[in-house]
N, C-alpha and C positions, 0 to 999 in steps of 0.2 A: 670038533669047534665046540664048547660048552653052549648047550641051546638056549640059556639063557642070552646070549650073544650073538643072538640070530639076527642079520644085517641084510639091506637093501638095497639094492646097488641104484643109486641116483643118475641122470641122465649125464652128467658130466663124469661118470667112472668112478666117482667117490661112494663110500658105501654108510648109509645111515641105521643106529642099532633100532630095530623094530618095535623097541617096549622105552621110551624116556620114563624122565622122573622129570616131575613139574616144580617148581622153587616158588611161584606165586603164593604170597601169603597178605590176607587184611592187611592192615596199616598197624592195625594194633599189636599182632605177632608181633617180637623183640624180632630186632634182626638176628640176634644171636644163633635164634631157633632155626635158621637158614644153614646155617653153618654146622648144626651138627645133622640136623636131618638129611644133608646133603652127603656128609663124611658117610652117615648113616648106611644110603642108600649107595656109595659107590661099595663101601664094604660087603653088605648086600647082594650086588652084583650087575646095578646099574652104572653102565657106561654112553650112554646119552644123555645129557643135562639141557634142560629147556629152561633159560631164564632171557631178561630182559633190562633193559636198562632202566625204562621205567617202574622194573620193582623196584628197585634202589637197594638192592641188598646183594649187588653182582663182586662188592667187596668179599661180602660173608662167602658167596658161592664157590669164588676163585680164591679165594683158603682152603674152601673145603678140599675142592681139587688139588690147588698145590700140598697139602699136609698129607692125603690119597698119595700123590706120586711121592714123595717124600718118604715114607714109610713101607716104599716099596708095594704097596698095592697095586699099583697100576702106573703104566709110563705115560706121558701126556700123549701119546697116538693113541691107546687104547680109548683115550675118552672123548665123546666126541660132543662138544659144548655148541648151544647155540645163544645169540644174541639176538636183537630185536633194535631197527632203525625207531625211536619214535616220532610220532606224528608230527612233534615239533620243530622238527630238522629234515624236511621232507626238501628242502631248498635243493637242488644239487651242490652247492658248497659248501653245504653243513651235514653231508653226510658223513665223508673222512672221516670230520673231526669228531663225529658223532662216535664213530667206531673206534676211535685213537681213545677217547675218555673212557668206553667200558672196560678196553682192555687196560689202560691205566688201572681201571679200578679194581678189575679181574689179577690186575701182573701176570696177566699170559700175553705171547707174543701172536698169537691167532688165533681166530675162531673157527670153527669147525662150519658151520654157517650163521651166515649172518642175514635176517629179513627183514622185509619191511611191517613193521608192527600192524600198520591199519591206513589205508588210503585216503583217508581225508587229511590233507594239511590240517595243522593249526598254526596259529602266533607263533613264530621264532621265541626263542629268549628263555631264560629260568627257569618259568613255570611251565612242567608237567600239560596243565591243564588252563591254559590260560582265562581268563573271563573280565568284561569290562563292567563298570561300575553295577550295572542291573543283574549281572550274576549270571550272563549270556557268554558259551563260550565262543573266542574271537578264533576266526578261521583264516586260513593262508588260501590262496591260489596256485598250485602247482601244478606243471605237467608231471604225470606222474613217468614219464617216457624221459624226462630228463634224469628223474629220481633214480630211473630202471640204469640210467649209462654210470651216474657215479657208483653205484653200485659194482658196476661193472670192472668199475677201474680200483675198487675195493680187491676185489675177485685177484684183477690182473697183476698188483701191487703183492699179493700174499697175505693181507690181514684176515681175508675171509678164503676159505676152503672153498667153501660152496656160496650161493646166494640164493632166496627166495621170498616168497610175500606170504602174507597172513591175510585172514580177512579180505580178500579181492573175493569179487564173485564172477562169473566166467567171463562177462562182458571185458572186466579191466584184465583179466589174464590175456584173454584174444587181443586188447590191445596192445600189451606187451610184447606177445607172440608177434605179433603183426609189423614190428617197429622195426624199419626202414634203418638195415645195419644191424641188428639187432648179433650181438657176442656172443651171450650166454642166456640162454635159457632159464626161467627160474625153473628151479628145481624140486620147488615142492608148494604146497598152500594148506597152511597152517590155518585150518577153524574150527569152529564149535562141531561137533558130532559126539553123539551118543543115539541111542533107540528111539528117542524122544525127536529127534532132528540127526534123520541119517544122510541125509546128507547125497542121498543116491544119484541125482542127476550132478550135483559139483563133481561126483566122485566120477563119474562117468565120462564127466567130462576130462576130468585130467589125467585119468586113465589113458586115454585116446592120444593126449599131446602129450605122452611120458613125465606128466608130473606126479609126485606123490603127494600125496593127501596125508595132512598130519590132524590130529584131531583134539583136541584140548578140550576141556571137559568133561571126559568123555565117563564121568561117573555122576556127569550133573550139577555140575560146577561147586565152589564150596558155599554155595549162597547169601555171599556177602551182602547184607542188603543196602548197601552201596551202588550196590550194582545190578542186584538181581531184586525182582517182582517175590514175594516171599509167597504170594500168592499161587503161585504156580505148583504142580505137582513134585513130589523130592523122585527123583530116576528110580532110586537103591531101593523106596519101597513100592516097588511096582509089585505086586503079586504075581504077575507068567516070568517077569527075572527072578522072583523067589522059587519061583516050582519048578523053572529051570533050574534055580542054585541046589536047592532042595536034591532034587535027582540026580548029580553028580557029586553033590555033598563036598560043594565052593560055596561062595561068598556070592551075593549076587555084583558085587563090583570085580571079580573075576570074572562074571560072567558078559557084562558088557564092556571089559578090555578084551578076551579073548573071541567076541562077535568081529569086531574090528579087526585083530591081525587075520582073521580067515577071512577077511574084504580086501583084502591086502591094504589095508590105512598102518599106518604108524600110528602107535600109542600112545600119547602121554598120561602117565597116572604121578596124582599130587596128592600128597600126603605126607606129614609131619611126624607121624605116629608111628612108633618104630614098629610097631604089630602092624600093620595095613602094609607098608613101604616090605616086610618079608613076604608080606601073604601074595601081594600082587606082582611081586617075580614069579610064582608057582604058576603064572598065565599058559607057562609053555610047556605043564606037565600034561594038560588033556585036552582032548579036541570035541568040540561041538557038533554032532551029527546035525546036515542037512532039513531034519524038521527043525531042530530046534533056530537054527541061521533062519530060517522062513516064518518061525514064529515070533522072531524077535522083530525082523523085518517090520511084522506087521504093526510094530507099536507106534512106527513113524506118527506124530502129530503134529511134526512142523513148532515144535517148542523153543524158542529160544534165550535161553535165561542169561547170555550175555550180550543183548542189541545194539548197547552202545546210542540210547534214546537221545543224548549230548550232542551227537552229532548227524542227526537226522535231519535236518536241513540243508545240509551240502550237497551241492552235484554228484562227489563221488561218496554218498552215501553207500556203501557195497548192501543192503540187507531190503532196498524196494524193489532189487530184482528178486526173482523165480528162484535163481539159484547163480 
């Protein structure tokens, strides 16, 4: 097998490619760029494509996948596609219709992985971020165990081959794992994870439960001012990462990606620049020795670029817990 296509077994017996292509882009980026970038990524060797309903580009990403199938680059089962259930659809009766909407946008018959995007339920409706007249976020109250049961039904119906969660803390994961009558375990927890927020406690917890940790913002996020405090340090400018990169004649981005693979994390690399996409796939061409891994471990400073502050008042807000 091509080393670029390394996969990891999930607890349901399916396999996830350890390197994924992230498709989120800030609002001002034209949607057509998602189409071109995803086509290029598949051509460059990416087989795991991470997207979400709330990114509002599933139509273009689906088109990219279908065009690379049509031109013979890949078959559908070579591609591992992830979509996410947005926070306004957490009521159990809204789960399957939300997935069906994604599938319709994608023009695919199934997704390989469907995950709960965020544990905080928001007011159902057309608005992705429903606000009241004072600009305050409008929440909903939903038992996540009921949401999970609806996710299980999507898997049983064949609409999603695997199901998981995102942005859950260990207590929220426990709640699902300990649910009476649990039929399918979450196969993964997709969270922000990089050398400044290395999630070692959550990673140990997930490993102990056979849950794969998937890292987003692995390169320190795109620093979209709408979401990210601009005064936070830029991960890829870190002098230690720079020194290790120089030593290996690689970029700091590749060092940050390789770090995750070696600690057993499935890592997403997000770039709409062709040069970076081509470079990111070289993560399989070298290895970091234990002393470099240890040095990078030492960079952890609990810097969270994506803290979803708008949801901080909700009882299910995940980041008040240590991990």
